[in-house]
C-alpha positions in Angstrom: 12.4 -24.3 3.3 9.1 -23.1 4.5 5.9 -25.1 4.3 3.8 -22.8 2.1 2.8 -25.2 -0.6 5.2 -23.7 -2.9 7.8 -25.9 -4.8 11.0 -24.0 -5.4 12.4 -24.1 -9.0 9.3 -25.9 -10.4 8.3 -24.2 -13.6 5.3 -21.9 -12.9 3.3 -19.5 -15.0 0.5 -16.9 -14.4 -1.1 -13.9 -16.0 0.6 -10.8 -14.8 -1.8 -8.2 -16.2 -5.5 -7.5 -15.5 -7.9 -9.6 -17.5 -9.4 -6.7 -19.4 -9.2 -5.9 -23.1 -6.0 -3.9 -23.8 -3.1 -3.4 -26.1 -0.8 -5.8 -24.4 -1.2 -8.7 -22.0 1.7 -10.3 -20.1 2.1 -13.9 -19.0 4.9 -14.6 -16.7 6.9 -17.8 -16.4 9.7 -18.8 -14.0 11.6 -21.8 -12.8 14.3 -24.3 -13.6 14.3 -25.1 -17.3 11.5 -22.6 -18.1 13.3 -21.2 -21.1 13.6 -24.8 -22.6 9.9 -25.4 -22.0 8.9 -22.2 -23.7 11.1 -22.9 -26.7 9.1 -26.1 -27.4 6.0 -24.0 -28.1 7.8 -21.1 -29.7 8.2 -20.6 -33.5 11.9 -19.7 -33.2 13.3 -22.1 -30.7 16.9 -21.5 -31.6 16.6 -17.8 -31.3 15.1 -18.2 -27.8 17.7 -20.8 -26.8 20.6 -18.6 -27.7 19.1 -15.3 -26.5 21.2 -13.6 -23.7 19.5 -12.4 -20.6 17.5 -9.1 -20.6 16.7 -9.3 -24.3 13.5 -9.6 -26.4 12.8 -12.3 -29.0 10.0 -12.0 -31.6 7.9 -15.0 -32.8 4.7 -17.0 -32.4 3.3 -19.2 -29.6 2.2 -22.5 -31.2 -0.5 -24.7 -29.7 1.1 -27.9 -31.1 4.8 -27.2 -30.6 7.2 -25.9 -33.2 7.6 -28.9 -35.5 6.2 -26.9 -38.4 8.2 -23.7 -37.9 11.8 -22.6 -38.2 13.6 -19.5 -37.4 13.6 -18.4 -41.0 9.8 -18.7 -41.4 8.8 -17.3 -38.1 8.2 -13.8 -39.4 5.8 -14.9 -42.0 2.8 -17.1 -41.0 2.1 -17.8 -44.7 5.0 -20.2 -44.5 3.5 -22.2 -41.7 2.0 -25.5 -43.0 -0.5 -25.5 -40.1 -1.7 -22.0 -39.5 -4.3 -23.3 -37.0 -1.4 -24.0 -34.6 -0.7 -20.3 -34.1 -1.9 -19.0 -30.8 -0.6 -15.4 -30.9 2.3 -13.3 -32.2 4.4 -12.4 -29.2 7.6 -10.8 -27.9 9.4 -12.8 -25.3 11.4 -11.1 -22.5 14.2 -13.4 -21.6 15.8 -13.2 -18.2 18.6 -15.6 -17.1 19.4 -16.5 -13.5 20.4 -14.9 -11.3 19.6 -11.6 -13.0 15.8 -11.8 -12.9 13.0 -10.8 -10.5 12.8 -14.3 -9.0 16.5 -15.1 -9.3 15.6 -18.0 -11.6 15.4 -18.2 -15.4 12.3 -16.3 -16.4 10.3 -15.6 -19.6 7.7 -12.9 -19.9 5.4 -13.4 -22.9 4.1 -10.0 -24.2 1.0 -10.9 -26.3 -2.0 -9.1 -27.6 -4.2 -7.9 -24.8 -7.5 -9.6 -25.5 -8.9 -11.7 -22.7 -9.2 -14.9 -24.8 -5.7 -14.4 -26.2 -4.0 -14.0 -22.9 -5.9 -17.0 -21.5 -4.9 -19.1 -24.5 -1.2 -18.3 -24.1 -1.4 -19.3 -20.4 -3.3 -22.5 -21.2 -0.6 -23.4 -23.8 2.1 -23.0 -21.1 0.1 -25.1 -18.6 -0.3 -27.9 -21.1 3.4 -27.9 -21.8 5.2 -28.4 -18.5 4.2 -25.4 -16.4 1.8 -25.3 -13.4 -0.3 -22.3 -12.4 1.5 -20.1 -9.9 0.0 -19.6 -6.4 -0.7 -16.1 -5.1 2.6 -14.3 -4.4 4.8 -17.2 -5.5 6.9 -15.1 -7.9 7.7 -12.7 -5.1 8.2 -15.5 -2.6 10.9 -17.0 -4.9 12.5 -13.6 -5.1 12.6 -13.6 -1.3 14.0 -17.1 -0.8 16.6 -16.5 -3.6 17.9 -13.3 -1.9 16.6 -10.9 -4.5 14.4 -9.0 -2.0 13.6 -8.9 1.7 10.1 -8.9 3.4 9.9 -5.1 3.6 10.4 -4.7 -0.1 8.1 -7.7 -0.8 5.3 -6.1 1.2 5.9 -2.8 -0.5 5.1 -4.4 -3.9 1.5 -5.1 -2.7 1.4 -1.6 -1.2 2.2 0.0 -4.6 -0.4 -2.1 -6.4 -3.1 -1.0 -3.8 -2.0 2.6 -3.4 -4.8 5.1 -3.7 -2.9 8.4 -4.1 0.4 9.5 -5.5 1.7 10.2 -2.0 0.7 6.6 -0.9 2.5 5.2 -3.9 5.5 7.3 -3.2 5.8 6.2 0.4 5.4 2.6 -0.7 8.0 3.1 -3.4 10.5 4.3 -0.7 10.1 1.0 1.1 10.5 -0.9 -2.2 13.7 1.1 -2.8 14.9 -0.2 0.6 14.7 2.8 2.9 12.9 0.8 5.6 15.3 -2.1 5.2 18.3 0.3 5.6 16.8 1.9 8.7 16.1 -1.4 10.3 19.6 -2.7 9.3 21.2 0.4 10.8 19.4 0.0 14.1 20.3 -3.6 14.2 24.0 -2.7 13.7 23.8 -0.2 16.6 22.3 -2.9 18.9 24.8 -5.5 17.7 27.8 -3.2 18.4 26.5 -2.6 21.9 25.9 -6.3 22.4 29.5 -7.0 21.3 30.9 -4.5 23.7 28.9 -6.1 26.6 30.0 -9.6 25.7 33.6 -8.4 25.7 33.0 -7.0 29.2 31.5 -10.4 30.3 34.6 -12.3 29.0 37.1 -9.8 30.4 35.4 -8.2 33.4 36.9 -5.2 35.2 36.0 -3.7 38.5 33.0 -1.4 37.9 30.9 0.4 40.4 27.7 -0.9 38.8 26.4 -2.7 35.7 25.4 0.5 34.0 29.1 1.6 33.9 30.1 -1.5 32.0 29.0 -0.2 28.6 28.0 3.0 26.9 24.2 3.2 26.8 24.1 6.2 24.5 23.8 4.1 21.3 20.9 2.2 22.8 19.2 5.4 23.6 19.5 6.4 20.0 18.2 3.0 18.8 15.3 3.4 21.2 14.5 6.8 19.8 14.6 5.6 16.2 12.4 2.6 17.0 9.9 4.8 18.9 9.7 7.1 15.8 8.8 4.1 13.6 6.2 2.9 16.0 4.6 6.3 16.5 4.5 6.9 12.8 2.6 3.7 12.0 -0.8 5.4 12.5 -0.3 7.8 9.7 1.4 5.2 7.4 -1.7 3.0 7.9 -3.9 5.9 7.0 -1.9 6.5 3.8 -2.6 2.8 3.0 -6.1 2.2 4.1 -7.5 5.7 3.9 -9.8 7.7 6.3 -13.5 8.4 6.3 -14.6 12.0 5.6 -18.3 12.8 5.7 -20.0 15.8 4.2 -23.1 16.9 6.1 -25.2 20.0 6.6 -28.6 21.4 5.9 -30.3 21.0 2.5 -28.9 23.2 -0.3 -25.7 24.0 1.6 -23.8 22.8 -1.4 -22.7 19.3 -0.3 -23.1 17.7 -3.6 -21.4 20.5 -5.4 -18.4 20.2 -3.0 -18.4 16.4 -3.4 -18.1 16.9 -7.1 -15.4 19.6 -6.7 -13.3 17.4 -4.4 -13.6 14.4 -6.8 -13.0 16.7 -9.9 -15.9 14.9 -11.6 -19.7 15.1 -11.7 -20.7 12.2 -9.5 -23.6 13.8 -7.5 -26.7 15.4 -8.9 -26.7 19.1 -8.1 -30.1 20.9 -8.0 -31.6 23.9 -6.2 -34.5 21.6 -5.2 -34.2 20.8 -1.5 -33.8 17.1 -0.7 -32.3 16.1 -4.1 -29.7 13.9 -2.3 -31.8 11.2 -0.6 -29.1 8.6 0.0 -25.4 8.8 0.5 -22.8 8.6 -2.2 -19.2 7.4 -1.7 -16.0 7.7 -3.6 -12.2 7.9 -3.0 -10.7 11.3 -2.8 -7.3 12.8 -2.0 -6.7 15.4 0.6 -3.1 16.7 -0.1 -2.1 13.1 -0.8 -4.0 11.5 2.1 -6.6 9.0 0.7 -10.1 9.1 2.1 -13.5 7.6 1.4 -15.6 10.7 0.9 -19.3 10.5 1.7 -22.0 12.9 0.4 -25.1 12.6 2.6 -28.7 13.7 2.6 -29.4 17.2 3.9 -30.2 17.3 7.6 -33.7 18.4 8.1 -37.1 17.2 9.4 -39.1 15.9 6.5 -42.4 14.0 5.9 -40.9 12.3 2.8 -40.3 8.7 3.9 -37.4 8.0 1.5 -35.7 11.3 2.4 -36.1 10.6 6.1 -34.4 7.3 5.7 -31.6 9.1 3.9 -31.2 11.5 6.8 -31.1 8.6 9.3 -28.4 6.8 7.2 -26.4 10.0 7.1 -26.4 10.0 10.9 -25.2 6.4 11.0 -22.3 7.2 8.6 -21.4 10.2 10.8 -20.8 7.8 13.7 -17.9 6.2 11.9 -16.4 9.4 10.5 -12.8 10.3 11.0 -13.5 13.9 10.0 -16.8 15.7 9.5 -17.2 18.5 7.0 -20.2 20.5 8.1 -21.3 22.7 5.2 -23.1 26.0 5.8 -24.4 28.5 3.3 -22.3 31.6 4.0 -25.2 33.8 2.9 -27.0 33.0 6.1 -25.8 33.1 9.7 -25.4 29.9 11.7 -28.5 29.2 13.8 -29.1 27.1 16.9 -29.7 23.9 14.9 -26.3 24.3 13.2 -24.5 24.9 16.5 -26.3 22.1 18.4 -25.4 19.6 15.6 -21.7 20.5 15.4 -21.5 20.6 19.2 -23.0 17.2 19.5 -20.4 15.7 17.1 -17.2 17.4 18.2 -16.3 14.6 20.7 -16.9 11.9 18.1 -14.7 13.3 15.3 -13.1 16.6 14.4 -15.6 19.0 12.8 -14.5 21.4 10.1 -17.0 24.2 9.4 -17.0 24.7 5.6 -18.3 28.2 4.9 -19.5 27.5 1.4 -20.6 29.9 -1.4 -18.0 32.5 -0.3 -17.9 33.8 -3.9 -21.4 35.3 -3.5 -21.8 39.0 -3.0 -24.2 38.2 -0.1 -21.5 36.0 1.6 -21.0 36.9 5.3 -17.6 36.9 7.0 -16.3 33.6 8.3 -17.7 33.0 11.9 -15.3 33.6 14.8 -13.7 30.6 16.4 -16.0 28.5 18.4 -15.6 25.3 20.4 -18.3 23.6 18.3 -15.8 23.1 15.5 -12.1 22.4 15.2 -11.4 24.8 12.4 -13.3 26.8 9.8 -12.6 27.3 6.1 -14.2 29.6 3.5 -14.7 27.9 0.1 -16.7 28.1 -3.1 -17.6 24.7 -4.5 -18.6 26.5 -7.7 -15.3 28.4 -8.4 -12.8 26.3 -6.4 -11.8 29.1 -4.1 -10.4 27.8 -0.8 -10.3 24.2 -1.9 -6.6 23.9 -1.2 -7.0 25.3 2.3 -9.8 22.8 2.9 -7.8 19.9 1.6 -4.9 20.8 3.9 -7.2 21.3 6.9 -8.7 17.8 6.3 -5.2 16.3 6.0 -4.1 17.9 9.3 -7.2 16.7 11.1 -6.7 13.1 9.8 -3.0 12.8 10.6 -3.0 15.0 13.7 0.4 14.8 15.4 1.2 11.5 13.8 2.4 12.8 10.5 5.7 11.1 9.4 6.8 13.5 6.6 10.0 14.2 8.6 10.9 10.5 8.7 13.0 9.0 5.9 11.4 5.6 6.4 8.1 4.4 7.7 6.6 1.0 8.5 4.5 -0.7 5.8 2.3 -3.2 7.7 0.8 -4.1 11.0 3.2 -7.1 11.1 6.2 -4.8 10.9 4.7 -2.5 13.5 4.3 -5.4 16.0 7.8 -6.6 15.4 9.3 -3.1 15.9 7.2 -2.5 19.0 8.5 -5.8 20.4 12.1 -4.7 19.7 11.5 -1.3 21.3 10.1 -3.0 24.4 13.2 -5.2 24.7 15.6 -2.3 24.2 13.8 -0.4 26.9 13.9 -3.4 29.2 17.6 -3.8 28.5 18.2 -0.1 29.6 16.1 -0.6 32.7 18.0 -3.8 33.6 21.3 -2.1 33.2 20.2 0.9 35.3 18.7 -1.5 37.9 22.1 -3.2 38.3 20.9 -6.5 36.9 23.5 -8.9 35.6 24.9 -8.3 32.1 23.5 -11.6 31.0 20.0 -10.2 31.4 20.9 -7.2 29.2 22.3 -9.5 26.6 19.2 -11.6 26.4 17.0 -8.5 26.0 19.2 -7.2 23.1 19.3 -10.6 21.4 15.5 -10.7 21.6 15.4 -7.2 20.1 17.6 -8.4 17.2 15.3 -11.4 16.6 12.3 -9.1 16.4 14.0 -6.8 14.0 15.1 -9.8 12.0 11.4 -10.7 11.5 10.7 -7.3 10.0 13.1 -7.9 7.1 12.8 -11.7 7.0 16.1 -12.7 8.4 14.2 -14.5 11.1 10.6 -15.4 10.1 8.2 -18.1 11.2 6.5 -20.1 8.4 3.0 -18.9 9.2 4.1 -15.3 8.9 5.4 -15.9 5.4 2.2 -17.7 4.4 0.1 -14.8 5.5 2.3 -12.2 3.7 2.5 -13.9 0.3 -1.0 -15.4 0.3 -2.4 -11.8 0.0 -0.6 -11.2 -3.3 -2.2 -11.6 -6.7 -1.3 -14.7 -8.7 0.9 -13.0 -11.2 3.1 -11.5 -8.4 
């Protein structure tokens, strides 16, 4: 048992839905004897006691226990002698071990979604034998009871925090077990090779060199698969954390209009008056599924207006941290020296995409020829939406670069996983070098065993206590 401050099997409870007014609120309870504890404050104790797993039971939560209620009267509060005892009308989801999320007996209380109601239901549980769950404790119990592994557990938090449908889908793949299966398959390849080497150690034959003692082809395949996982981590991290995309350009180039078009909502004030945007605006946007913090900045120009000048300086500061710069230009005018100098000065800091805006105008000029000042150029109309798909794809390509992992069936879901897989890759590479360098087979065996330990940490088969504490402490209380 790990020292996380969790007490296995102890009855725990927590609110599992956001504390905001809504139709339904859920309070989750789990642990040894939790069904018996809930029945003591439930208006239909016998119905709950006899309910099979994966069923729903209707009734009332009572603040002073169920002495005044019976199964026959539970549907009609007029029959309760003490109506003041009623906390809320609920549906109880009953789950019996081991067929539950945690692997323990569980009850989920579906109550009305008012903040005070949900809190009252939880308080009633806490006053009647339950303690408040710690962050991630439900998922931790699922892990220690063999209902999930660490890759799936971390994917739960990923899904909750996902910012786009693509981010959610990639996390859902890990929750479904695609990363676990990939790691498990690589482990089997290494284990089979390790077994063959150990047979050779036990029953040696005359070999010209150590490398001839086993077939290194499976290890080369394992090395390639581990390398793909490590190299794909950058894009996986972007799908989780998002990138920074900054809109900039001269005044009246259409930055705020494009900002609104990308968000599909009216967030920025649009006006023909120059200098309308004096400070930056920020919101999350999706570029073909890649999440990004999109910044709309003040128009770049010299100005005597003190406030606008501060906005221009802030825009320049934001540009220093950009992953992609969208430089907007009015397609009705040719690029001038200021445009070219600005884009050229930024091209080494982040990729610059020239956005040739207002291309729907009759006065629109052709897209400028390719130039070293920008990485690519796209014609768009923020007003009509023309070219927005091409722009979104261009931004995605610039953000991911060559690190896209669409071709991979599984990707890593956390920095912790990446470190472990990188360690395993290093040990496999060292094992191959040791074999080719004619070191003893014992050295190769040690490297492969170390690689297996590192991969075991990814799934949780081998995991230090402090790692578990870090993983589950970042979960919300109801998870």
